[in-house]
C-alpha positions in Angstrom: 32.3 1.0 -14.4 28.8 -0.5 -14.8 28.5 -2.8 -17.8 25.6 -2.7 -20.2 24.2 -6.0 -18.9 24.2 -4.7 -15.3 22.6 -1.4 -16.3 19.8 -3.3 -18.1 19.2 -5.5 -15.2 19.1 -2.5 -12.9 16.6 -0.8 -15.2 14.4 -3.9 -15.4 14.0 -4.3 -11.6 13.2 -0.5 -11.2 10.5 -0.9 -13.9 9.0 -3.7 -11.8 9.2 -1.5 -8.7 7.5 1.3 -10.6 4.8 -1.1 -11.7 4.1 -1.9 -8.1 3.7 1.8 -7.3 1.3 2.2 -10.2 -0.5 -0.9 -9.1 -1.0 0.7 -5.7 -2.5 3.8 -7.2 -4.8 1.6 -9.3 -5.9 -0.4 -6.2 -6.7 2.8 -4.3 -8.6 4.2 -7.3 -10.7 1.0 -7.4 -11.5 1.1 -3.6 -14.8 2.8 -3.1 -13.9 4.8 0.0 -10.4 5.6 -1.2 -11.6 6.9 -4.5 -14.2 9.1 -2.6 -11.4 10.4 -0.4 -9.2 11.5 -3.3 -12.1 12.9 -5.4 -13.3 14.9 -2.3 -16.7 13.2 -1.8 -16.0 11.0 1.2 -18.2 11.6 4.3 -16.8 12.7 7.6 -16.9 9.2 9.2 -14.9 7.7 6.3 -12.3 10.5 6.4 -11.9 10.2 10.2 -11.5 6.4 9.8 -8.8 7.0 7.2 -6.9 9.5 9.3 -7.1 7.4 12.5 -5.7 4.3 10.7 -3.1 6.4 9.0 -2.0 7.7 12.4 -1.6 4.2 13.7 0.9 3.3 11.0 2.6 6.7 10.3 3.6 7.1 14.0 6.1 4.2 13.5 7.7 5.5 10.3 10.6 7.1 12.0 11.7 4.0 14.0 11.1 1.6 11.1 13.2 3.6 8.7 15.8 4.7 11.2 16.3 1.1 12.6 16.7 -0.2 9.0 19.4 2.5 8.3 21.3 1.8 11.5 21.2 -1.9 10.9 22.7 -1.4 7.4 25.4 0.6 9.0 26.2 -2.1 11.5 26.3 -4.6 8.6 28.7 -2.4 6.8 26.6 -2.3 3.7 25.5 0.4 1.3 26.4 3.5 3.3 24.5 5.8 0.9 21.3 3.7 1.3 21.8 3.6 5.1 22.0 7.4 5.2 18.9 7.6 2.9 16.9 5.5 5.3 18.0 7.5 8.4 17.3 10.7 6.5 13.8 9.5 5.5 13.1 8.5 9.1 14.0 12.0 10.3 11.8 13.5 7.5 8.8 11.5 8.8 9.4 12.6 12.4 6.3 14.4 13.8 4.1 13.8 10.8 1.7 11.9 13.1 1.1 15.3 14.8 -0.4 16.6 11.6 -2.9 13.7 11.7 -3.7 14.4 15.4 -4.3 18.1 14.5 -6.5 17.2 11.5 -8.5 14.8 13.7 -8.8 17.4 16.5 -10.3 19.8 14.0 -12.8 17.2 13.1 -13.9 16.7 16.7 -11.7 13.7 17.5 -9.4 14.3 20.6 -6.1 12.5 20.9 -7.5 10.1 23.6 -10.2 8.9 21.2 -7.6 8.4 18.4 -5.2 6.4 20.7 -8.1 4.2 21.9 -9.3 3.4 18.4 -8.9 -0.2 17.2 -6.2 -0.8 14.6 -7.6 -2.5 11.5 -5.8 -5.7 10.3 -4.1 -3.8 7.5 -2.4 -1.5 10.0 -1.2 -4.5 12.0 0.1 -6.2 8.9 1.8 -3.1 7.7 3.6 -2.3 10.9 4.5 -6.0 11.6 5.9 -6.6 8.1 8.0 -3.4 8.1 9.4 -3.8 11.6 10.4 -7.4 10.6 12.3 -6.3 7.6 14.0 -3.4 9.4 15.0 -5.5 12.4 15.5 -9.0 11.1 14.9 -9.2 7.4 16.7 -7.4 4.5 16.9 -3.9 5.9 16.8 -2.2 2.5 13.4 -3.8 1.9 11.6 -0.9 3.7 12.6 1.3 0.7 10.1 -0.7 -1.3 7.3 0.4 1.1 8.6 4.0 1.1 8.8 4.1 -2.7 5.2 3.0 -3.4 3.7 5.2 -0.6 5.5 8.3 -1.7 4.5 7.6 -5.3 0.9 7.4 -4.1 1.3 10.7 -2.2 2.8 12.4 -5.3 -0.1 11.4 -7.5 -3.1 11.6 -5.2 -2.5 13.3 -1.8 -2.3 16.9 -3.0 -5.2 16.6 -5.4 -7.2 14.9 -2.7 -6.7 17.8 -0.3 -7.8 20.3 -2.9 -10.9 18.3 -3.8 -11.9 17.8 -0.2 -11.7 21.6 0.3 -13.5 22.3 -3.0 -16.4 19.9 -2.3 -16.5 21.0 1.4 -19.0 18.4 2.5 -17.2 17.8 5.8 -17.5 20.5 8.5 -14.2 22.3 9.2 -12.5 20.4 6.3 -10.3 23.4 5.4 -8.5 23.0 8.7 -8.3 19.2 8.4 -6.2 18.4 5.4 -2.7 19.2 6.7 -1.4 15.6 6.4 -2.6 15.2 2.8 -1.6 18.6 1.6 1.9 18.3 3.2 2.6 14.9 1.8 1.4 15.9 -1.6 3.9 18.7 -1.6 6.8 16.9 0.0 6.9 13.5 -1.7 7.3 14.5 -5.4 11.0 15.0 -5.3 11.5 12.0 -3.0 10.4 9.5 -5.6 12.9 10.7 -8.1 15.6 10.8 -5.5 14.9 7.2 -4.4 14.9 5.9 -8.0 18.3 7.6 -8.6 19.9 5.9 -5.6 18.2 2.6 -5.9 19.4 2.4 -9.5 22.9 1.7 -8.2 21.8 -1.4 -6.3 22.9 -4.5 -8.1 22.4 -7.3 -5.5 19.5 -9.5 -6.8 18.5 -10.5 -3.2 18.1 -6.9 -2.1 16.3 -6.0 -5.3 13.9 -8.9 -4.8 13.3 -7.9 -1.1 12.5 -4.3 -2.1 10.1 -5.4 -4.7 8.5 -7.9 -2.2 7.9 -5.1 0.3 6.5 -2.9 -2.4 4.1 -5.7 -3.4 3.1 -6.4 0.2 2.3 -2.7 0.7 0.3 -2.6 -2.5 -1.7 -5.5 -1.2 -2.1 -4.2 2.4 -2.6 -0.5 2.0 -6.1 -0.4 0.6 -7.2 -2.2 3.7 -6.7 0.9 5.9 -9.9 2.4 4.3 -13.3 1.7 5.6 -15.2 -1.2 4.1 -18.7 -0.9 2.8 -20.8 2.1 1.9 -20.7 5.5 3.5 -23.4 6.4 6.0 -24.5 9.2 3.7 -24.7 9.8 -0.1 -21.5 11.2 -1.6 -21.9 14.5 -3.4 -21.8 14.5 -7.2 -18.5 15.5 -8.7 
């Protein structure tokens, strides 16, 4: 049975994790292009940049999560967390196709997407998460998953609605599948993860999860385009 001290310690680290998730939302809201995306006023070039860079990290979500789960199994640790990681990897399977579909509807064929340069943030994100899943603390990738799903829960669905309402990008009503789907899917995921992570008492693993959450908070805003848009955003 969990003691009061252990329960409080568990609660404290989850509060820190939740703070990193809120910090990511704040960092995105403070980024000019990211805020334009989620309030619907981003121009086509900025939205295309976001979708392309998202494709180049989202395509690796299934192997990153799946490999972390399988490694936990091999280590004989946390069977419930191992299954959660494998399950989340399967849930992410094929989501990159939503991005390719959205981009195709914006006039960007798959060949152009594949040939596009990856920004440093994408390279950092994939490198860090592959390291943790293959060689670091495998549960750490749940820190990344938690803060990104929290962001989706609070911003993705609203962003899809605003983009369609403002409608400044041609064919936008056919090009918000990724945002709309993640906004709908990720709400329950955050609560589920918090419930399962609340049982984790190993300080090293708690610290590794928080570190990955913090790294993602720092890295993620870099996937958005720097500088000003080529055109003037519409008024809200």
